[in-house]
Predicted model as a PDB file, atoms N, CA, C, CB and O in Angstrom, pLDDT in the B-factor column:
MODEL        1                                                                  
ATOM      1  N   UNK A   1     122.118 -27.765 -18.200  1.00 51.00           N  
ATOM      2  CA  UNK A   1     122.693 -27.588 -16.892  1.00 51.00           C  
ATOM      3  C   UNK A   1     123.564 -28.796 -16.549  1.00 51.00           C  
ATOM      4  CB  UNK A   1     121.592 -27.384 -15.839  1.00 51.00           C  
ATOM      5  O   UNK A   1     123.256 -29.922 -16.938  1.00 51.00           O  
ATOM      6  N   UNK A   2     124.608 -28.562 -15.849  1.00 58.00           N  
ATOM      7  CA  UNK A   2     125.558 -29.618 -15.489  1.00 58.00           C  
ATOM      8  C   UNK A   2     125.012 -30.463 -14.337  1.00 58.00           C  
ATOM      9  CB  UNK A   2     126.925 -29.011 -15.105  1.00 58.00           C  
ATOM     10  O   UNK A   2     124.370 -29.936 -13.429  1.00 58.00           O  
ATOM     11  N   UNK A   3     125.270 -31.786 -14.376  1.00 61.00           N  
ATOM     12  CA  UNK A   3     124.780 -32.674 -13.316  1.00 61.00           C  
ATOM     13  C   UNK A   3     125.393 -32.322 -11.968  1.00 61.00           C  
ATOM     14  CB  UNK A   3     125.084 -34.132 -13.659  1.00 61.00           C  
ATOM     15  O   UNK A   3     124.691 -32.318 -10.956  1.00 61.00           O  
ATOM     16  N   UNK A   4     126.674 -32.030 -11.936  1.00 58.00           N  
ATOM     17  CA  UNK A   4     127.354 -31.703 -10.678  1.00 58.00           C  
ATOM     18  C   UNK A   4     126.779 -30.429 -10.074  1.00 58.00           C  
ATOM     19  CB  UNK A   4     128.871 -31.545 -10.904  1.00 58.00           C  
ATOM     20  O   UNK A   4     126.638 -30.328  -8.856  1.00 58.00           O  
ATOM     21  N   UNK A   5     126.453 -29.476 -10.902  1.00 57.00           N  
ATOM     22  CA  UNK A   5     125.893 -28.219 -10.400  1.00 57.00           C  
ATOM     23  C   UNK A   5     124.497 -28.444  -9.837  1.00 57.00           C  
ATOM     24  CB  UNK A   5     125.853 -27.159 -11.515  1.00 57.00           C  
ATOM     25  O   UNK A   5     124.142 -27.841  -8.825  1.00 57.00           O  
ATOM     26  N   UNK A   6     123.701 -29.295 -10.467  1.00 56.00           N  
ATOM     27  CA  UNK A   6     122.358 -29.538  -9.968  1.00 56.00           C  
ATOM     28  C   UNK A   6     122.403 -30.372  -8.684  1.00 56.00           C  
ATOM     29  CB  UNK A   6     121.510 -30.244 -11.038  1.00 56.00           C  
ATOM     30  O   UNK A   6     121.539 -30.209  -7.823  1.00 56.00           O  
ATOM     31  N   UNK A   7     123.386 -31.256  -8.540  1.00 54.00           N  
ATOM     32  CA  UNK A   7     123.505 -32.051  -7.317  1.00 54.00           C  
ATOM     33  C   UNK A   7     123.940 -31.170  -6.152  1.00 54.00           C  
ATOM     34  CB  UNK A   7     124.505 -33.207  -7.515  1.00 54.00           C  
ATOM     35  O   UNK A   7     123.510 -31.388  -5.020  1.00 54.00           O  
ATOM     36  N   UNK A   8     124.772 -30.197  -6.411  1.00 54.00           N  
ATOM     37  CA  UNK A   8     125.251 -29.302  -5.353  1.00 54.00           C  
ATOM     38  C   UNK A   8     124.162 -28.343  -4.898  1.00 54.00           C  
ATOM     39  CB  UNK A   8     126.465 -28.515  -5.833  1.00 54.00           C  
ATOM     40  O   UNK A   8     124.201 -27.859  -3.767  1.00 54.00           O  
ATOM     41  N   UNK A   9     123.199 -28.063  -5.754  1.00 64.00           N  
ATOM     42  CA  UNK A   9     122.156 -27.102  -5.414  1.00 64.00           C  
ATOM     43  C   UNK A   9     121.268 -27.602  -4.263  1.00 64.00           C  
ATOM     44  CB  UNK A   9     121.301 -26.810  -6.644  1.00 64.00           C  
ATOM     45  O   UNK A   9     120.761 -26.792  -3.486  1.00 64.00           O  
ATOM     46  N   UNK A  10     121.073 -28.922  -4.144  1.00 67.00           N  
ATOM     47  CA  UNK A  10     120.202 -29.467  -3.111  1.00 67.00           C  
ATOM     48  C   UNK A  10     120.852 -29.592  -1.744  1.00 67.00           C  
ATOM     49  CB  UNK A  10     119.715 -30.794  -3.532  1.00 67.00           C  
ATOM     50  O   UNK A  10     120.167 -29.887  -0.764  1.00 67.00           O  
ATOM     51  N   UNK A  11     122.145 -29.375  -1.656  1.00 64.00           N  
ATOM     52  CA  UNK A  11     122.854 -29.533  -0.391  1.00 64.00           C  
ATOM     53  C   UNK A  11     122.881 -28.228   0.388  1.00 64.00           C  
ATOM     54  CB  UNK A  11     124.276 -30.026  -0.636  1.00 64.00           C  
ATOM     55  O   UNK A  11     122.765 -27.131  -0.157  1.00 64.00           O  
ATOM     56  N   UNK A  12     123.039 -28.409   1.694  1.00 67.00           N  
ATOM     57  CA  UNK A  12     123.229 -27.230   2.538  1.00 67.00           C  
ATOM     58  C   UNK A  12     124.667 -26.757   2.430  1.00 67.00           C  
ATOM     59  CB  UNK A  12     122.866 -27.535   4.012  1.00 67.00           C  
ATOM     60  O   UNK A  12     125.561 -27.505   2.034  1.00 67.00           O  
ATOM     61  N   UNK A  13     124.865 -25.506   2.788  1.00 67.00           N  
ATOM     62  CA  UNK A  13     126.230 -25.003   2.773  1.00 67.00           C  
ATOM     63  C   UNK A  13     127.071 -25.748   3.796  1.00 67.00           C  
ATOM     64  CB  UNK A  13     126.257 -23.495   3.051  1.00 67.00           C  
ATOM     65  O   UNK A  13     126.663 -25.873   4.951  1.00 67.00           O  
ATOM     66  N   UNK A  14     128.221 -26.240   3.403  1.00 59.00           N  
ATOM     67  CA  UNK A  14     129.124 -26.939   4.301  1.00 59.00           C  
ATOM     68  C   UNK A  14     128.759 -28.389   4.539  1.00 59.00           C  
ATOM     69  CB  UNK A  14     129.171 -26.235   5.594  1.00 59.00           C  
ATOM     70  O   UNK A  14     129.408 -29.052   5.348  1.00 59.00           O  
ATOM     71  N   UNK A  15     127.746 -28.903   3.865  1.00 58.00           N  
ATOM     72  CA  UNK A  15     127.338 -30.290   4.083  1.00 58.00           C  
ATOM     73  C   UNK A  15     128.422 -31.257   3.620  1.00 58.00           C  
ATOM     74  CB  UNK A  15     126.024 -30.583   3.352  1.00 58.00           C  
ATOM     75  O   UNK A  15     128.577 -32.336   4.192  1.00 58.00           O  
ATOM     76  N   UNK A  16     129.157 -30.886   2.609  1.00 68.00           N  
ATOM     77  CA  UNK A  16     130.207 -31.760   2.118  1.00 68.00           C  
ATOM     78  C   UNK A  16     131.466 -31.674   2.974  1.00 68.00           C  
ATOM     79  CB  UNK A  16     130.534 -31.417   0.682  1.00 68.00           C  
ATOM     80  O   UNK A  16     132.392 -32.462   2.785  1.00 68.00           O  
ATOM     81  N   UNK A  17     131.514 -30.742   3.901  1.00 69.00           N  
ATOM     82  CA  UNK A  17     132.684 -30.563   4.753  1.00 69.00           C  
ATOM     83  C   UNK A  17     132.343 -30.828   6.212  1.00 69.00           C  
ATOM     84  CB  UNK A  17     133.250 -29.153   4.593  1.00 69.00           C  
ATOM     85  O   UNK A  17     132.873 -30.147   7.090  1.00 69.00           O  
ATOM     86  N   UNK A  18     131.474 -31.795   6.502  1.00 79.00           N  
ATOM     87  CA  UNK A  18     131.051 -32.045   7.872  1.00 79.00           C  
ATOM     88  C   UNK A  18     131.329 -33.490   8.281  1.00 79.00           C  
ATOM     89  CB  UNK A  18     129.566 -31.729   8.034  1.00 79.00           C  
ATOM     90  O   UNK A  18     130.398 -34.279   8.437  1.00 79.00           O  
ATOM     91  N   UNK A  19     132.603 -33.840   8.454  1.00 86.00           N  
ATOM     92  CA  UNK A  19     132.901 -35.212   8.858  1.00 86.00           C  
ATOM     93  C   UNK A  19     132.493 -35.493  10.312  1.00 86.00           C  
ATOM     94  CB  UNK A  19     134.389 -35.491   8.676  1.00 86.00           C  
ATOM     95  O   UNK A  19     132.248 -36.643  10.674  1.00 86.00           O  
ATOM     96  N   UNK A  20     132.421 -34.458  11.131  1.00 91.00           N  
ATOM     97  CA  UNK A  20     132.041 -34.633  12.526  1.00 91.00           C  
ATOM     98  C   UNK A  20     130.578 -35.072  12.646  1.00 91.00           C  
ATOM     99  CB  UNK A  20     132.272 -33.332  13.305  1.00 91.00           C  
ATOM    100  O   UNK A  20     130.243 -35.922  13.471  1.00 91.00           O  
ATOM    101  N   UNK A  21     129.725 -34.492  11.826  1.00 89.00           N  
ATOM    102  CA  UNK A  21     128.323 -34.882  11.837  1.00 89.00           C  
ATOM    103  C   UNK A  21     128.126 -36.319  11.394  1.00 89.00           C  
ATOM    104  CB  UNK A  21     127.525 -33.964  10.953  1.00 89.00           C  
ATOM    105  O   UNK A  21     127.308 -37.044  11.961  1.00 89.00           O  
ATOM    106  N   UNK A  22     128.871 -36.728  10.387  1.00 90.00           N  
ATOM    107  CA  UNK A  22     128.792 -38.110   9.917  1.00 90.00           C  
ATOM    108  C   UNK A  22     129.299 -39.053  11.001  1.00 90.00           C  
ATOM    109  CB  UNK A  22     129.604 -38.296   8.613  1.00 90.00           C  
ATOM    110  O   UNK A  22     128.734 -40.128  11.205  1.00 90.00           O  
ATOM    111  N   UNK A  23     130.355 -38.659  11.690  1.00 93.00           N  
ATOM    112  CA  UNK A  23     130.913 -39.486  12.766  1.00 93.00           C  
ATOM    113  C   UNK A  23     129.918 -39.641  13.906  1.00 93.00           C  
ATOM    114  CB  UNK A  23     132.219 -38.877  13.291  1.00 93.00           C  
ATOM    115  O   UNK A  23     129.708 -40.748  14.402  1.00 93.00           O  
ATOM    116  N   UNK A  24     129.300 -38.535  14.326  1.00 95.00           N  
ATOM    117  CA  UNK A  24     128.310 -38.601  15.398  1.00 95.00           C  
ATOM    118  C   UNK A  24     127.091 -39.433  14.995  1.00 95.00           C  
ATOM    119  CB  UNK A  24     127.872 -37.196  15.793  1.00 95.00           C  
ATOM    120  O   UNK A  24     126.544 -40.174  15.812  1.00 95.00           O  
ATOM    121  N   UNK A  25     126.676 -39.311  13.762  1.00 94.00           N  
ATOM    122  CA  UNK A  25     125.546 -40.100  13.278  1.00 94.00           C  
ATOM    123  C   UNK A  25     125.882 -41.586  13.281  1.00 94.00           C  
ATOM    124  CB  UNK A  25     125.141 -39.651  11.868  1.00 94.00           C  
ATOM    125  O   UNK A  25     125.052 -42.412  13.661  1.00 94.00           O  
ATOM    126  N   UNK A  26     127.083 -41.925  12.863  1.00 95.00           N  
ATOM    127  CA  UNK A  26     127.498 -43.325  12.864  1.00 95.00           C  
ATOM    128  C   UNK A  26     127.590 -43.865  14.290  1.00 95.00           C  
ATOM    129  CB  UNK A  26     128.848 -43.484  12.150  1.00 95.00           C  
ATOM    130  O   UNK A  26     127.165 -44.991  14.550  1.00 95.00           O  
ATOM    131  N   UNK A  27     128.135 -43.081  15.210  1.00 97.00           N  
ATOM    132  CA  UNK A  27     128.219 -43.507  16.612  1.00 97.00           C  
ATOM    133  C   UNK A  27     126.833 -43.671  17.222  1.00 97.00           C  
ATOM    134  CB  UNK A  27     129.034 -42.497  17.431  1.00 97.00           C  
ATOM    135  O   UNK A  27     126.596 -44.613  17.978  1.00 97.00           O  
ATOM    136  N   UNK A  28     125.928 -42.773  16.903  1.00 97.00           N  
ATOM    137  CA  UNK A  28     124.552 -42.863  17.400  1.00 97.00           C  
ATOM    138  C   UNK A  28     123.891 -44.143  16.892  1.00 97.00           C  
ATOM    139  CB  UNK A  28     123.731 -41.622  16.966  1.00 97.00           C  
ATOM    140  O   UNK A  28     123.228 -44.852  17.649  1.00 97.00           O  
ATOM    141  N   UNK A  29     124.076 -44.429  15.615  1.00 97.00           N  
ATOM    142  CA  UNK A  29     123.500 -45.642  15.037  1.00 97.00           C  
ATOM    143  C   UNK A  29     124.100 -46.905  15.648  1.00 97.00           C  
ATOM    144  CB  UNK A  29     123.706 -45.650  13.529  1.00 97.00           C  
ATOM    145  O   UNK A  29     123.374 -47.854  15.943  1.00 97.00           O  
ATOM    146  N   UNK A  30     125.416 -46.925  15.839  1.00 98.00           N  
ATOM    147  CA  UNK A  30     126.052 -48.089  16.445  1.00 98.00           C  
ATOM    148  C   UNK A  30     125.618 -48.265  17.902  1.00 98.00           C  
ATOM    149  CB  UNK A  30     127.574 -47.962  16.361  1.00 98.00           C  
ATOM    150  O   UNK A  30     125.448 -49.391  18.369  1.00 98.00           O  
ATOM    151  N   UNK A  31     125.441 -47.160  18.613  1.00 98.00           N  
ATOM    152  CA  UNK A  31     124.973 -47.240  19.993  1.00 98.00           C  
ATOM    153  C   UNK A  31     123.567 -47.804  20.075  1.00 98.00           C  
ATOM    154  CB  UNK A  31     125.017 -45.871  20.645  1.00 98.00           C  
ATOM    155  O   UNK A  31     123.275 -48.629  20.941  1.00 98.00           O  
ATOM    156  N   UNK A  32     122.698 -47.366  19.184  1.00 98.00           N  
ATOM    157  CA  UNK A  32     121.331 -47.904  19.160  1.00 98.00           C  
ATOM    158  C   UNK A  32     121.338 -49.386  18.794  1.00 98.00           C  
ATOM    159  CB  UNK A  32     120.456 -47.115  18.162  1.00 98.00           C  
ATOM    160  O   UNK A  32     120.583 -50.170  19.371  1.00 98.00           O  
ATOM    161  N   UNK A  33     122.171 -49.770  17.856  1.00 98.00           N  
ATOM    162  CA  UNK A  33     122.263 -51.170  17.462  1.00 98.00           C  
ATOM    163  C   UNK A  33     122.780 -52.020  18.625  1.00 98.00           C  
ATOM    164  CB  UNK A  33     123.178 -51.325  16.234  1.00 98.00           C  
ATOM    165  O   UNK A  33     122.268 -53.114  18.866  1.00 98.00           O  
ATOM    166  N   UNK A  34     123.779 -51.529  19.338  1.00 98.00           N  
ATOM    167  CA  UNK A  34     124.312 -52.267  20.486  1.00 98.00           C  
ATOM    168  C   UNK A  34     123.262 -52.400  21.582  1.00 98.00           C  
ATOM    169  CB  UNK A  34     125.564 -51.569  21.040  1.00 98.00           C  
ATOM    170  O   UNK A  34     123.160 -53.453  22.211  1.00 98.00           O  
ATOM    171  N   UNK A  35     122.481 -51.352  21.818  1.00 98.00           N  
ATOM    172  CA  UNK A  35     121.430 -51.419  22.838  1.00 98.00           C  
ATOM    173  C   UNK A  35     120.364 -52.437  22.451  1.00 98.00           C  
ATOM    174  CB  UNK A  35     120.789 -50.037  23.045  1.00 98.00           C  
ATOM    175  O   UNK A  35     119.894 -53.190  23.304  1.00 98.00           O  
ATOM    176  N   UNK A  36     119.979 -52.470  21.194  1.00 98.00           N  
ATOM    177  CA  UNK A  36     118.984 -53.446  20.749  1.00 98.00           C  
ATOM    178  C   UNK A  36     119.497 -54.876  20.859  1.00 98.00           C  
ATOM    179  CB  UNK A  36     118.575 -53.157  19.315  1.00 98.00           C  
ATOM    180  O   UNK A  36     118.753 -55.776  21.248  1.00 98.00           O  
ATOM    181  N   UNK A  37     120.759 -55.086  20.520  1.00 97.00           N  
ATOM    182  CA  UNK A  37     121.340 -56.426  20.627  1.00 97.00           C  
ATOM    183  C   UNK A  37     121.394 -56.850  22.090  1.00 97.00           C  
ATOM    184  CB  UNK A  37     122.756 -56.466  19.998  1.00 97.00           C  
ATOM    185  O   UNK A  37     121.079 -57.994  22.416  1.00 97.00           O  
ATOM    186  N   UNK A  38     121.788 -55.942  22.966  1.00 97.00           N  
ATOM    187  CA  UNK A  38     121.862 -56.262  24.388  1.00 97.00           C  
ATOM    188  C   UNK A  38     120.480 -56.560  24.964  1.00 97.00           C  
ATOM    189  CB  UNK A  38     122.512 -55.114  25.154  1.00 97.00           C  
ATOM    190  O   UNK A  38     120.313 -57.529  25.704  1.00 97.00           O  
ATOM    191  N   UNK A  39     119.502 -55.744  24.633  1.00 97.00           N  
ATOM    192  CA  UNK A  39     118.152 -55.996  25.118  1.00 97.00           C  
ATOM    193  C   UNK A  39     117.587 -57.304  24.564  1.00 97.00           C  
ATOM    194  CB  UNK A  39     117.240 -54.837  24.749  1.00 97.00           C  
ATOM    195  O   UNK A  39     116.893 -58.030  25.276  1.00 97.00           O  
ATOM    196  N   UNK A  40     117.875 -57.601  23.318  1.00 95.00           N  
ATOM    197  CA  UNK A  40     117.410 -58.845  22.726  1.00 95.00           C  
ATOM    198  C   UNK A  40     118.039 -60.058  23.377  1.00 95.00           C  
ATOM    199  CB  UNK A  40     117.697 -58.856  21.253  1.00 95.00           C  
ATOM    200  O   UNK A  40     117.364 -61.063  23.605  1.00 95.00           O  
ATOM    201  N   UNK A  41     119.331 -59.975  23.682  1.00 94.00           N  
ATOM    202  CA  UNK A  41     119.981 -61.121  24.317  1.00 94.00           C  
ATOM    203  C   UNK A  41     119.476 -61.314  25.739  1.00 94.00           C  
ATOM    204  CB  UNK A  41     121.502 -60.941  24.319  1.00 94.00           C  
ATOM    205  O   UNK A  41     119.335 -62.451  26.190  1.00 94.00           O  
ATOM    206  N   UNK A  42     119.202 -60.227  26.456  1.00 91.00           N  
ATOM    207  CA  UNK A  42     118.653 -60.341  27.808  1.00 91.00           C  
ATOM    208  C   UNK A  42     117.255 -60.948  27.753  1.00 91.00           C  
ATOM    209  CB  UNK A  42     118.615 -58.959  28.505  1.00 91.00           C  
ATOM    210  O   UNK A  42     116.929 -61.817  28.563  1.00 91.00           O  
ATOM    211  N   UNK A  43     116.440 -60.513  26.829  1.00 90.00           N  
ATOM    212  CA  UNK A  43     115.087 -61.061  26.694  1.00 90.00           C  
ATOM    213  C   UNK A  43     115.139 -62.535  26.314  1.00 90.00           C  
ATOM    214  CB  UNK A  43     114.285 -60.270  25.644  1.00 90.00           C  
ATOM    215  O   UNK A  43     114.373 -63.339  26.844  1.00 90.00           O  
ATOM    216  N   UNK A  44     116.027 -62.893  25.410  1.00 89.00           N  
ATOM    217  CA  UNK A  44     116.140 -64.289  25.006  1.00 89.00           C  
ATOM    218  C   UNK A  44     116.615 -65.146  26.178  1.00 89.00           C  
ATOM    219  CB  UNK A  44     117.102 -64.428  23.812  1.00 89.00           C  
ATOM    220  O   UNK A  44     116.144 -66.270  26.356  1.00 89.00           O  
ATOM    221  N   UNK A  45     117.538 -64.625  26.970  1.00 87.00           N  
ATOM    222  CA  UNK A  45     118.020 -65.364  28.135  1.00 87.00           C  
ATOM    223  C   UNK A  45     116.890 -65.577  29.140  1.00 87.00           C  
ATOM    224  CB  UNK A  45     119.194 -64.619  28.799  1.00 87.00           C  
ATOM    225  O   UNK A  45     116.758 -66.660  29.711  1.00 87.00           O  
ATOM    226  N   UNK A  46     116.089 -64.557  29.352  1.00 83.00           N  
ATOM    227  CA  UNK A  46     114.985 -64.669  30.300  1.00 83.00           C  
ATOM    228  C   UNK A  46     113.930 -65.653  29.807  1.00 83.00           C  
ATOM    229  CB  UNK A  46     114.353 -63.300  30.539  1.00 83.00           C  
ATOM    230  O   UNK A  46     113.371 -66.407  30.604  1.00 83.00           O  
ATOM    231  N   UNK A  47     113.655 -65.658  28.530  1.00 83.00           N  
ATOM    232  CA  UNK A  47     112.618 -66.528  27.989  1.00 83.00           C  
ATOM    233  C   UNK A  47     113.071 -67.977  27.856  1.00 83.00           C  
ATOM    234  CB  UNK A  47     112.173 -66.015  26.647  1.00 83.00           C  
ATOM    235  O   UNK A  47     112.246 -68.890  27.863  1.00 83.00           O  
ATOM    236  N   UNK A  48     114.363 -68.189  27.737  1.00 81.00           N  
ATOM    237  CA  UNK A  48     114.855 -69.550  27.557  1.00 81.00           C  
ATOM    238  C   UNK A  48     115.312 -70.191  28.861  1.00 81.00           C  
ATOM    239  CB  UNK A  48     115.989 -69.554  26.572  1.00 81.00           C  
ATOM    240  O   UNK A  48     115.895 -71.276  28.839  1.00 81.00           O  
ATOM    241  N   UNK A  49     115.063 -69.549  29.986  1.00 69.00           N  
ATOM    242  CA  UNK A  49     115.470 -70.116  31.263  1.00 69.00           C  
ATOM    243  C   UNK A  49     114.685 -71.400  31.525  1.00 69.00           C  
ATOM    244  CB  UNK A  49     115.258 -69.097  32.411  1.00 69.00           C  
ATOM    245  O   UNK A  49     113.500 -71.490  31.207  1.00 69.00           O  
ATOM    246  N   UNK A  50     115.355 -72.385  32.105  1.00 66.00           N  
ATOM    247  CA  UNK A  50     114.693 -73.658  32.365  1.00 66.00           C  
ATOM    248  C   UNK A  50     113.619 -73.512  33.438  1.00 66.00           C  
ATOM    249  CB  UNK A  50     115.715 -74.712  32.787  1.00 66.00           C  
ATOM    250  O   UNK A  50     112.533 -74.081  33.329  1.00 66.00           O  
ATOM    251  N   UNK A  51     113.933 -72.754  34.456  1.00 62.00           N  
ATOM    252  CA  UNK A  51     112.966 -72.560  35.532  1.00 62.00           C  
ATOM    253  C   UNK A  51     112.274 -71.222  35.305  1.00 62.00           C  
ATOM    254  CB  UNK A  51     113.654 -72.613  36.941  1.00 62.00           C  
ATOM    255  O   UNK A  51     112.867 -70.163  35.512  1.00 62.00           O  
ATOM    256  N   UNK A  52     111.035 -71.279  34.884  1.00 61.00           N  
ATOM    257  CA  UNK A  52     110.323 -70.067  34.501  1.00 61.00           C  
ATOM    258  C   UNK A  52     109.885 -69.234  35.695  1.00 61.00           C  
ATOM    259  CB  UNK A  52     109.125 -70.422  33.674  1.00 61.00           C  
ATOM    260  O   UNK A  52     109.784 -68.012  35.590  1.00 61.00           O  
ATOM    261  N   UNK A  53     109.622 -69.879  36.835  1.00 67.00           N  
ATOM    262  CA  UNK A  53     109.068 -69.154  37.967  1.00 67.00           C  
ATOM    263  C   UNK A  53     110.017 -69.264  39.156  1.00 67.00           C  
ATOM    264  CB  UNK A  53     107.665 -69.692  38.333  1.00 67.00           C  
ATOM    265  O   UNK A  53     110.857 -70.161  39.216  1.00 67.00           O  
ATOM    266  N   UNK A  54     109.871 -68.355  40.081  1.00 65.00           N  
ATOM    267  CA  UNK A  54     110.708 -68.370  41.265  1.00 65.00           C  
ATOM    268  C   UNK A  54     110.364 -69.576  42.130  1.00 65.00           C  
ATOM    269  CB  UNK A  54     110.546 -67.067  42.061  1.00 65.00           C  
ATOM    270  O   UNK A  54     109.215 -70.015  42.179  1.00 65.00           O  
ATOM    271  N   UNK A  55     111.366 -70.097  42.804  1.00 65.00           N  
ATOM    272  CA  UNK A  55     111.141 -71.239  43.684  1.00 65.00           C  
ATOM    273  C   UNK A  55     110.303 -70.791  44.878  1.00 65.00           C  
ATOM    274  CB  UNK A  55     112.490 -71.857  44.156  1.00 65.00           C  
ATOM    275  O   UNK A  55     110.426 -69.650  45.323  1.00 65.00           O  
ATOM    276  N   UNK A  56     109.454 -71.674  45.399  1.00 64.00           N  
ATOM    277  CA  UNK A  56     108.660 -71.293  46.566  1.00 64.00           C  
ATOM    278  C   UNK A  56     109.566 -71.091  47.779  1.00 64.00           C  
ATOM    279  CB  UNK A  56     107.587 -72.362  46.867  1.00 64.00           C  
ATOM    280  O   UNK A  56     110.636 -71.694  47.860  1.00 64.00           O  
ATOM    281  N   UNK A  57     109.151 -70.261  48.707  1.00 69.00           N  
ATOM    282  CA  UNK A  57     110.005 -70.012  49.875  1.00 69.00           C  
ATOM    283  C   UNK A  57     110.175 -71.289  50.692  1.00 69.00           C  
ATOM    284  CB  UNK A  57     109.410 -68.890  50.757  1.00 69.00           C  
ATOM    285  O   UNK A  57     109.268 -72.117  50.772  1.00 69.00           O  
ATOM    286  N   UNK A  58     111.343 -71.432  51.290  1.00 69.00           N  
ATOM    287  CA  UNK A  58     111.630 -72.627  52.089  1.00 69.00           C  
ATOM    288  C   UNK A  58     110.815 -72.591  53.381  1.00 69.00           C  
ATOM    289  CB  UNK A  58     113.151 -72.728  52.406  1.00 69.00           C  
ATOM    290  O   UNK A  58     110.629 -71.534  53.984  1.00 69.00           O  
ATOM    291  N   UNK A  59     110.342 -73.742  53.787  1.00 69.00           N  
ATOM    292  CA  UNK A  59     109.588 -73.852  55.031  1.00 69.00           C  
ATOM    293  C   UNK A  59     110.570 -74.209  56.142  1.00 69.00           C  
ATOM    294  CB  UNK A  59     108.440 -74.921  54.917  1.00 69.00           C  
ATOM    295  O   UNK A  59     110.593 -75.341  56.625  1.00 69.00           O  
ATOM    296  N   UNK A  60     111.362 -73.250  56.531  1.00 66.00           N  
ATOM    297  CA  UNK A  60     112.403 -73.483  57.530  1.00 66.00           C  
ATOM    298  C   UNK A  60     112.087 -72.725  58.808  1.00 66.00           C  
ATOM    299  CB  UNK A  60     113.780 -73.066  56.990  1.00 66.00           C  
ATOM    300  O   UNK A  60     111.288 -71.788  58.821  1.00 66.00           O  
ATOM    301  N   UNK A  61     112.726 -73.150  59.864  1.00 66.00           N  
ATOM    302  CA  UNK A  61     112.581 -72.487  61.152  1.00 66.00           C  
ATOM    303  C   UNK A  61     113.374 -71.186  61.092  1.00 66.00           C  
ATOM    304  CB  UNK A  61     113.069 -73.404  62.332  1.00 66.00           C  
ATOM    305  O   UNK A  61     114.469 -71.169  60.530  1.00 66.00           O  
ATOM    306  N   UNK A  62     112.852 -70.092  61.657  1.00 66.00           N  
ATOM    307  CA  UNK A  62     113.603 -68.824  61.643  1.00 66.00           C  
ATOM    308  C   UNK A  62     114.927 -68.963  62.392  1.00 66.00           C  
ATOM    309  CB  UNK A  62     112.761 -67.689  62.268  1.00 66.00           C  
ATOM    310  O   UNK A  62     115.078 -69.837  63.245  1.00 66.00           O  
ATOM    311  N   UNK A  63     115.873 -68.101  62.069  1.00 71.00           N  
ATOM    312  CA  UNK A  63     117.192 -68.145  62.693  1.00 71.00           C  
ATOM    313  C   UNK A  63     117.134 -67.811  64.183  1.00 71.00           C  
ATOM    314  CB  UNK A  63     118.133 -67.183  61.986  1.00 71.00           C  
ATOM    315  O   UNK A  63     117.927 -68.347  64.957  1.00 71.00           O  
ATOM    316  N   UNK A  64     116.239 -66.963  64.592  1.00 74.00           N  
ATOM    317  CA  UNK A  64     116.127 -66.582  66.001  1.00 74.00           C  
ATOM    318  C   UNK A  64     114.667 -66.700  66.436  1.00 74.00           C  
ATOM    319  CB  UNK A  64     116.660 -65.130  66.234  1.00 74.00           C  
ATOM    320  O   UNK A  64     113.756 -66.737  65.609  1.00 74.00           O  
ATOM    321  N   UNK A  65     114.478 -66.756  67.699  1.00 75.00           N  
ATOM    322  CA  UNK A  65     113.119 -66.887  68.218  1.00 75.00           C  
ATOM    323  C   UNK A  65     112.364 -65.573  68.101  1.00 75.00           C  
ATOM    324  CB  UNK A  65     113.144 -67.351  69.675  1.00 75.00           C  
ATOM    325  O   UNK A  65     112.945 -64.492  68.200  1.00 75.00           O  
ATOM    326  N   UNK A  66     111.082 -65.684  67.890  1.00 70.00           N  
ATOM    327  CA  UNK A  66     110.257 -64.484  67.812  1.00 70.00           C  
ATOM    328  C   UNK A  66     110.064 -63.924  69.212  1.00 70.00           C  
ATOM    329  CB  UNK A  66     108.887 -64.787  67.145  1.00 70.00           C  
ATOM    330  O   UNK A  66     109.952 -64.682  70.175  1.00 70.00           O  
ATOM    331  N   UNK A  67     110.025 -62.612  69.330  1.00 73.00           N  
ATOM    332  CA  UNK A  67     109.896 -61.949  70.647  1.00 73.00           C  
ATOM    333  C   UNK A  67     108.531 -61.295  70.758  1.00 73.00           C  
ATOM    334  CB  UNK A  67     111.020 -60.886  70.856  1.00 73.00           C  
ATOM    335  O   UNK A  67     108.429 -60.069  70.740  1.00 73.00           O  
ATOM    336  N   UNK A  68     107.506 -62.077  70.869  1.00 64.00           N  
ATOM    337  CA  UNK A  68     106.192 -61.473  71.044  1.00 64.00           C  
ATOM    338  C   UNK A  68     105.300 -62.347  71.862  1.00 64.00           C  
ATOM    339  CB  UNK A  68     105.551 -61.192  69.719  1.00 64.00           C  
ATOM    340  O   UNK A  68     104.148 -61.992  72.111  1.00 64.00           O  
TER     341      UNK A  68                                                      
ENDMDL                                                                          
END                                                                             
C-alpha cells in the first residue's frame, strides 16, 4: 500500500481544504496566550508592589458638620 494513500485514509473529508479552521484555531490559541500573559503581568504587578496593604484612613475632620 502507498504511504500517501494510507495517510489520506485517516483524515476527514475536506480536512486538507480547511484554511479557515486553521486560522480560527491559531487566533484562539493566540488569544488564550495573550490573556495568560496579561493576567500574569497583572499578578506580578500586584505582588511586586512596594506597599502591600492599603493605607489607613486619614484622621481628618469631616468636610461639613454632622446634623444630628
